[in-house]
ChimeraX commands (.cxc) that place a marker at each C-alpha (Angstrom):
marker #1 position 159.63,206.06,70.29 radius 0.5
marker #1 position 160.63,205.99,66.63 radius 0.5
marker #1 position 157.72,205.07,64.35 radius 0.5
marker #1 position 159.78,205.23,61.15 radius 0.5
marker #1 position 160.18,202.50,58.59 radius 0.5
marker #1 position 161.40,199.16,59.87 radius 0.5
marker #1 position 163.90,197.34,57.71 radius 0.5
marker #1 position 162.85,193.72,57.27 radius 0.5
marker #1 position 165.15,190.82,56.42 radius 0.5
marker #1 position 163.60,188.76,53.59 radius 0.5
marker #1 position 162.35,185.39,54.83 radius 0.5
marker #1 position 164.25,183.44,52.18 radius 0.5
marker #1 position 167.70,184.63,53.24 radius 0.5
marker #1 position 169.95,182.74,55.60 radius 0.5
marker #1 position 171.94,184.61,58.21 radius 0.5
marker #1 position 175.64,184.04,58.71 radius 0.5
marker #1 position 177.43,184.33,62.03 radius 0.5
marker #1 position 176.22,183.26,65.49 radius 0.5
marker #1 position 172.67,182.78,64.15 radius 0.5
marker #1 position 173.66,180.56,61.20 radius 0.5
marker #1 position 170.89,177.99,61.57 radius 0.5
marker #1 position 168.16,180.32,62.80 radius 0.5
marker #1 position 165.17,180.77,60.46 radius 0.5
marker #1 position 164.79,184.29,59.11 radius 0.5
marker #1 position 161.41,184.68,60.88 radius 0.5
marker #1 position 163.25,184.47,64.20 radius 0.5
marker #1 position 165.47,187.46,63.45 radius 0.5
marker #1 position 162.96,189.79,61.78 radius 0.5
marker #1 position 161.70,192.65,63.91 radius 0.5
marker #1 position 157.92,192.42,64.02 radius 0.5
marker #1 position 155.12,193.64,66.27 radius 0.5
marker #1 position 153.72,191.14,68.76 radius 0.5
marker #1 position 151.02,191.45,71.41 radius 0.5
marker #1 position 152.08,190.63,74.96 radius 0.5
marker #1 position 149.28,189.51,77.28 radius 0.5
marker #1 position 149.82,190.88,80.79 radius 0.5
marker #1 position 148.51,190.19,84.27 radius 0.5
marker #1 position 145.35,192.18,85.02 radius 0.5
marker #1 position 146.02,195.92,85.41 radius 0.5
marker #1 position 149.78,195.50,84.97 radius 0.5
marker #1 position 150.15,197.10,81.51 radius 0.5
marker #1 position 152.03,200.19,82.73 radius 0.5
marker #1 position 154.32,198.14,85.00 radius 0.5
marker #1 position 155.10,195.75,82.15 radius 0.5
marker #1 position 155.87,198.73,79.88 radius 0.5
marker #1 position 158.26,200.12,82.52 radius 0.5
marker #1 position 159.98,196.73,82.87 radius 0.5
marker #1 position 160.31,196.42,79.08 radius 0.5
marker #1 position 161.86,199.91,78.94 radius 0.5
marker #1 position 164.40,198.89,81.60 radius 0.5
marker #1 position 165.23,195.77,79.57 radius 0.5
marker #1 position 165.73,197.88,76.40 radius 0.5
marker #1 position 162.82,196.21,74.59 radius 0.5
marker #1 position 160.93,198.44,72.15 radius 0.5
marker #1 position 157.30,198.51,73.21 radius 0.5
marker #1 position 154.10,200.44,72.57 radius 0.5
marker #1 position 151.38,200.96,75.16 radius 0.5
marker #1 position 148.58,203.02,73.58 radius 0.5
marker #1 position 146.75,205.09,76.20 radius 0.5
marker #1 position 143.59,207.18,75.99 radius 0.5
marker #1 position 142.18,209.73,78.38 radius 0.5
marker #1 position 139.00,208.98,80.27 radius 0.5
marker #1 position 137.24,210.75,83.07 radius 0.5
marker #1 position 136.57,208.93,86.33 radius 0.5
marker #1 position 134.25,210.21,89.07 radius 0.5
marker #1 position 134.53,209.62,92.78 radius 0.5
marker #1 position 132.29,211.03,95.51 radius 0.5
marker #1 position 134.42,214.11,96.04 radius 0.5
marker #1 position 136.15,214.71,92.69 radius 0.5
marker #1 position 136.53,213.98,88.98 radius 0.5
marker #1 position 139.87,212.88,87.59 radius 0.5
marker #1 position 141.19,212.37,84.07 radius 0.5
marker #1 position 143.12,209.11,83.80 radius 0.5
marker #1 position 145.45,207.74,81.14 radius 0.5
marker #1 position 144.08,204.22,80.57 radius 0.5
marker #1 position 145.32,201.43,78.24 radius 0.5
marker #1 position 143.43,201.40,74.96 radius 0.5
marker #1 position 143.75,197.60,74.91 radius 0.5
marker #1 position 143.37,196.43,78.52 radius 0.5
marker #1 position 145.65,193.48,79.23 radius 0.5
marker #1 position 148.00,194.05,76.29 radius 0.5
marker #1 position 151.30,195.76,75.52 radius 0.5
marker #1 position 152.82,195.62,72.03 radius 0.5
marker #1 position 156.50,194.79,71.52 radius 0.5
marker #1 position 158.65,195.28,68.43 radius 0.5
marker #1 position 161.09,192.41,68.61 radius 0.5
marker #1 position 162.46,189.32,66.93 radius 0.5
marker #1 position 161.24,185.87,68.02 radius 0.5
marker #1 position 164.76,185.00,69.15 radius 0.5
marker #1 position 164.22,187.54,71.98 radius 0.5
marker #1 position 160.93,186.08,73.22 radius 0.5
marker #1 position 162.47,184.47,76.33 radius 0.5
marker #1 position 163.83,187.88,77.34 radius 0.5
marker #1 position 160.30,189.28,76.98 radius 0.5
marker #1 position 158.56,186.35,78.69 radius 0.5
marker #1 position 160.84,186.69,81.74 radius 0.5
marker #1 position 159.57,190.23,82.29 radius 0.5
marker #1 position 157.53,190.46,85.52 radius 0.5
marker #1 position 153.81,190.77,84.72 radius 0.5
marker #1 position 154.04,189.16,81.27 radius 0.5
marker #1 position 151.81,186.10,80.87 radius 0.5
marker #1 position 152.52,185.13,77.24 radius 0.5
marker #1 position 152.92,186.33,73.67 radius 0.5
marker #1 position 149.62,186.14,71.80 radius 0.5
marker #1 position 149.52,183.56,69.03 radius 0.5
marker #1 position 148.21,180.22,67.85 radius 0.5
marker #1 position 149.28,176.74,68.90 radius 0.5
marker #1 position 152.03,178.06,71.15 radius 0.5
marker #1 position 153.60,180.12,68.36 radius 0.5
marker #1 position 153.49,183.94,68.66 radius 0.5
marker #1 position 151.63,185.59,65.79 radius 0.5
marker #1 position 152.88,188.93,64.45 radius 0.5
marker #1 position 150.52,191.88,64.11 radius 0.5
marker #1 position 150.31,193.87,60.86 radius 0.5
marker #1 position 152.60,196.88,61.16 radius 0.5
marker #1 position 149.93,199.04,59.47 radius 0.5
marker #1 position 147.55,198.51,62.41 radius 0.5
marker #1 position 150.15,199.61,64.99 radius 0.5
marker #1 position 151.13,202.63,62.87 radius 0.5
marker #1 position 147.44,203.51,62.44 radius 0.5
marker #1 position 146.86,203.57,66.21 radius 0.5
marker #1 position 150.07,205.60,66.73 radius 0.5
marker #1 position 148.93,208.10,64.07 radius 0.5
marker #1 position 145.45,208.44,65.59 radius 0.5
marker #1 position 146.81,209.15,69.05 radius 0.5
marker #1 position 149.50,211.54,67.80 radius 0.5
marker #1 position 146.87,213.47,65.76 radius 0.5
marker #1 position 144.70,213.86,68.86 radius 0.5
marker #1 position 141.73,211.98,67.40 radius 0.5
marker #1 position 139.05,210.87,69.85 radius 0.5
marker #1 position 139.65,207.15,70.28 radius 0.5
marker #1 position 138.33,204.69,72.86 radius 0.5
marker #1 position 137.85,200.94,73.35 radius 0.5
marker #1 position 134.85,199.39,71.62 radius 0.5
marker #1 position 133.29,195.92,71.75 radius 0.5
marker #1 position 134.87,193.61,69.18 radius 0.5
marker #1 position 132.95,193.44,65.87 radius 0.5
marker #1 position 133.44,190.59,63.45 radius 0.5
marker #1 position 130.49,191.07,61.08 radius 0.5
marker #1 position 129.07,194.09,59.34 radius 0.5
marker #1 position 129.65,196.25,56.33 radius 0.5
marker #1 position 133.37,196.75,55.74 radius 0.5
marker #1 position 134.52,200.34,55.19 radius 0.5
marker #1 position 137.89,201.64,54.02 radius 0.5
marker #1 position 139.41,204.96,55.09 radius 0.5
marker #1 position 140.39,207.09,52.10 radius 0.5
marker #1 position 142.17,210.05,53.79 radius 0.5
marker #1 position 143.92,210.92,57.01 radius 0.5
marker #1 position 146.26,209.10,59.40 radius 0.5
marker #1 position 144.42,205.78,58.98 radius 0.5
marker #1 position 144.28,205.85,55.18 radius 0.5
marker #1 position 143.94,202.36,53.70 radius 0.5
marker #1 position 142.74,200.59,56.85 radius 0.5
marker #1 position 139.47,198.66,56.80 radius 0.5
marker #1 position 136.91,198.38,59.55 radius 0.5
marker #1 position 133.21,198.74,60.32 radius 0.5
marker #1 position 131.21,201.98,60.63 radius 0.5
marker #1 position 128.77,202.40,63.53 radius 0.5
marker #1 position 126.54,205.29,64.64 radius 0.5
marker #1 position 126.51,206.46,68.25 radius 0.5
marker #1 position 124.89,209.63,69.55 radius 0.5
marker #1 position 124.44,210.98,66.00 radius 0.5
marker #1 position 128.15,210.58,65.25 radius 0.5
marker #1 position 129.92,208.17,62.94 radius 0.5
marker #1 position 132.61,206.02,64.43 radius 0.5
marker #1 position 135.04,203.81,62.58 radius 0.5
marker #1 position 135.62,200.55,64.46 radius 0.5
marker #1 position 139.04,199.00,63.88 radius 0.5
marker #1 position 139.03,195.35,64.98 radius 0.5
marker #1 position 142.17,193.45,65.93 radius 0.5
marker #1 position 141.24,189.85,65.11 radius 0.5
marker #1 position 144.22,188.32,66.89 radius 0.5
marker #1 position 143.33,190.04,70.17 radius 0.5
marker #1 position 139.54,189.87,69.74 radius 0.5
marker #1 position 139.51,193.59,70.65 radius 0.5
marker #1 position 138.44,196.74,68.85 radius 0.5
marker #1 position 138.69,200.52,69.11 radius 0.5
marker #1 position 136.24,203.18,67.93 radius 0.5
marker #1 position 137.48,206.39,66.30 radius 0.5
marker #1 position 135.28,209.37,65.47 radius 0.5
marker #1 position 135.51,209.93,61.73 radius 0.5
marker #1 position 134.15,212.21,59.05 radius 0.5
marker #1 position 131.99,210.03,56.79 radius 0.5
marker #1 position 133.41,211.88,53.79 radius 0.5
marker #1 position 136.75,210.10,54.46 radius 0.5
marker #1 position 135.14,206.65,54.17 radius 0.5
marker #1 position 134.06,204.40,51.31 radius 0.5
marker #1 position 132.80,200.81,51.09 radius 0.5
marker #1 position 135.65,198.30,51.02 radius 0.5
marker #1 position 136.14,196.03,48.04 radius 0.5
marker link #1:1,2 radius 0.2
marker link #1:2,3 radius 0.2
marker link #1:3,4 radius 0.2
marker link #1:4,5 radius 0.2
marker link #1:5,6 radius 0.2
marker link #1:6,7 radius 0.2
marker link #1:7,8 radius 0.2
marker link #1:8,9 radius 0.2
marker link #1:9,10 radius 0.2
marker link #1:10,11 radius 0.2
marker link #1:11,12 radius 0.2
marker link #1:12,13 radius 0.2
marker link #1:13,14 radius 0.2
marker link #1:14,15 radius 0.2
marker link #1:15,16 radius 0.2
marker link #1:16,17 radius 0.2
marker link #1:17,18 radius 0.2
marker link #1:18,19 radius 0.2
marker link #1:19,20 radius 0.2
marker link #1:20,21 radius 0.2
marker link #1:21,22 radius 0.2
marker link #1:22,23 radius 0.2
marker link #1:23,24 radius 0.2
marker link #1:24,25 radius 0.2
marker link #1:25,26 radius 0.2
marker link #1:26,27 radius 0.2
marker link #1:27,28 radius 0.2
marker link #1:28,29 radius 0.2
marker link #1:29,30 radius 0.2
marker link #1:30,31 radius 0.2
marker link #1:31,32 radius 0.2
marker link #1:32,33 radius 0.2
marker link #1:33,34 radius 0.2
marker link #1:34,35 radius 0.2
marker link #1:35,36 radius 0.2
marker link #1:36,37 radius 0.2
marker link #1:37,38 radius 0.2
marker link #1:38,39 radius 0.2
marker link #1:39,40 radius 0.2
marker link #1:40,41 radius 0.2
marker link #1:41,42 radius 0.2
marker link #1:42,43 radius 0.2
marker link #1:43,44 radius 0.2
marker link #1:44,45 radius 0.2
marker link #1:45,46 radius 0.2
marker link #1:46,47 radius 0.2
marker link #1:47,48 radius 0.2
marker link #1:48,49 radius 0.2
marker link #1:49,50 radius 0.2
marker link #1:50,51 radius 0.2
marker link #1:51,52 radius 0.2
marker link #1:52,53 radius 0.2
marker link #1:53,54 radius 0.2
marker link #1:54,55 radius 0.2
marker link #1:55,56 radius 0.2
marker link #1:56,57 radius 0.2
marker link #1:57,58 radius 0.2
marker link #1:58,59 radius 0.2
marker link #1:59,60 radius 0.2
marker link #1:60,61 radius 0.2
marker link #1:61,62 radius 0.2
marker link #1:62,63 radius 0.2
marker link #1:63,64 radius 0.2
marker link #1:64,65 radius 0.2
marker link #1:65,66 radius 0.2
marker link #1:66,67 radius 0.2
marker link #1:67,68 radius 0.2
marker link #1:68,69 radius 0.2
marker link #1:69,70 radius 0.2
marker link #1:70,71 radius 0.2
marker link #1:71,72 radius 0.2
marker link #1:72,73 radius 0.2
marker link #1:73,74 radius 0.2
marker link #1:74,75 radius 0.2
marker link #1:75,76 radius 0.2
marker link #1:76,77 radius 0.2
marker link #1:77,78 radius 0.2
marker link #1:78,79 radius 0.2
marker link #1:79,80 radius 0.2
marker link #1:80,81 radius 0.2
marker link #1:81,82 radius 0.2
marker link #1:82,83 radius 0.2
marker link #1:83,84 radius 0.2
marker link #1:84,85 radius 0.2
marker link #1:85,86 radius 0.2
marker link #1:86,87 radius 0.2
marker link #1:87,88 radius 0.2
marker link #1:88,89 radius 0.2
marker link #1:89,90 radius 0.2
marker link #1:90,91 radius 0.2
marker link #1:91,92 radius 0.2
marker link #1:92,93 radius 0.2
marker link #1:93,94 radius 0.2
marker link #1:94,95 radius 0.2
marker link #1:95,96 radius 0.2
marker link #1:96,97 radius 0.2
marker link #1:97,98 radius 0.2
marker link #1:98,99 radius 0.2
marker link #1:99,100 radius 0.2
marker link #1:100,101 radius 0.2
marker link #1:101,102 radius 0.2
marker link #1:102,103 radius 0.2
marker link #1:103,104 radius 0.2
marker link #1:104,105 radius 0.2
marker link #1:105,106 radius 0.2
marker link #1:106,107 radius 0.2
marker link #1:107,108 radius 0.2
marker link #1:108,109 radius 0.2
marker link #1:109,110 radius 0.2
marker link #1:110,111 radius 0.2
marker link #1:111,112 radius 0.2
marker link #1:112,113 radius 0.2
marker link #1:113,114 radius 0.2
marker link #1:114,115 radius 0.2
marker link #1:115,116 radius 0.2
marker link #1:116,117 radius 0.2
marker link #1:117,118 radius 0.2
marker link #1:118,119 radius 0.2
marker link #1:119,120 radius 0.2
marker link #1:120,121 radius 0.2
marker link #1:121,122 radius 0.2
marker link #1:122,123 radius 0.2
marker link #1:123,124 radius 0.2
marker link #1:124,125 radius 0.2
marker link #1:125,126 radius 0.2
marker link #1:126,127 radius 0.2
marker link #1:127,128 radius 0.2
marker link #1:128,129 radius 0.2
marker link #1:129,130 radius 0.2
marker link #1:130,131 radius 0.2
marker link #1:131,132 radius 0.2
marker link #1:132,133 radius 0.2
marker link #1:133,134 radius 0.2
marker link #1:134,135 radius 0.2
marker link #1:135,136 radius 0.2
marker link #1:136,137 radius 0.2
marker link #1:137,138 radius 0.2
marker link #1:138,139 radius 0.2
marker link #1:139,140 radius 0.2
marker link #1:140,141 radius 0.2
marker link #1:141,142 radius 0.2
marker link #1:142,143 radius 0.2
marker link #1:143,144 radius 0.2
marker link #1:144,145 radius 0.2
marker link #1:145,146 radius 0.2
marker link #1:146,147 radius 0.2
marker link #1:147,148 radius 0.2
marker link #1:148,149 radius 0.2
marker link #1:149,150 radius 0.2
marker link #1:150,151 radius 0.2
marker link #1:151,152 radius 0.2
marker link #1:152,153 radius 0.2
marker link #1:153,154 radius 0.2
marker link #1:154,155 radius 0.2
marker link #1:155,156 radius 0.2
marker link #1:156,157 radius 0.2
marker link #1:157,158 radius 0.2
marker link #1:158,159 radius 0.2
marker link #1:159,160 radius 0.2
marker link #1:160,161 radius 0.2
marker link #1:161,162 radius 0.2
marker link #1:162,163 radius 0.2
marker link #1:163,164 radius 0.2
marker link #1:164,165 radius 0.2
marker link #1:165,166 radius 0.2
marker link #1:166,167 radius 0.2
marker link #1:167,168 radius 0.2
marker link #1:168,169 radius 0.2
marker link #1:169,170 radius 0.2
marker link #1:170,171 radius 0.2
marker link #1:171,172 radius 0.2
marker link #1:172,173 radius 0.2
marker link #1:173,174 radius 0.2
marker link #1:174,175 radius 0.2
marker link #1:175,176 radius 0.2
marker link #1:176,177 radius 0.2
marker link #1:177,178 radius 0.2
marker link #1:178,179 radius 0.2
marker link #1:179,180 radius 0.2
marker link #1:180,181 radius 0.2
marker link #1:181,182 radius 0.2
marker link #1:182,183 radius 0.2
marker link #1:183,184 radius 0.2
marker link #1:184,185 radius 0.2
marker link #1:185,186 radius 0.2
marker link #1:186,187 radius 0.2
marker link #1:187,188 radius 0.2
marker link #1:188,189 radius 0.2
marker link #1:189,190 radius 0.2
view
């Protein structure tokens, strides 16, 4: 999947052609969270691929033990969610995908996610950083990352097993992820 720059259409411009009266926000490509049926994230991703919808399903590796063996599984980083990069005019196409419940938003209107957060998660996973789900944090001392693939993002620092972890909270989803970080790459946020 291409994670390059996305060209945005300014919100003040009107579009000519078949979409003459469509607001600019309906034709801009933005990241949205799709809420899925329980444990259907991978199936939804496959269906979106077949429908030519750009999506992102961040996975992390975890170890699972059974009586007779241990297995490493690729598990969704955000259980119940798949991210799509689409325009609002295409939401019906997305909502008709089997396993999709709704687009996450407020008052029945889908809310876009900041592109920096999606790119930050993509960078973390592509760099091989240790990342895993974490309980959502809404209070605490805010920290900003100064260097590395997440440079500029703000979150909360926590200590676990003598290691520092940067917790990146997604307010819209009420979810968070923890990433092991070098404290030298962090500074208090303004």
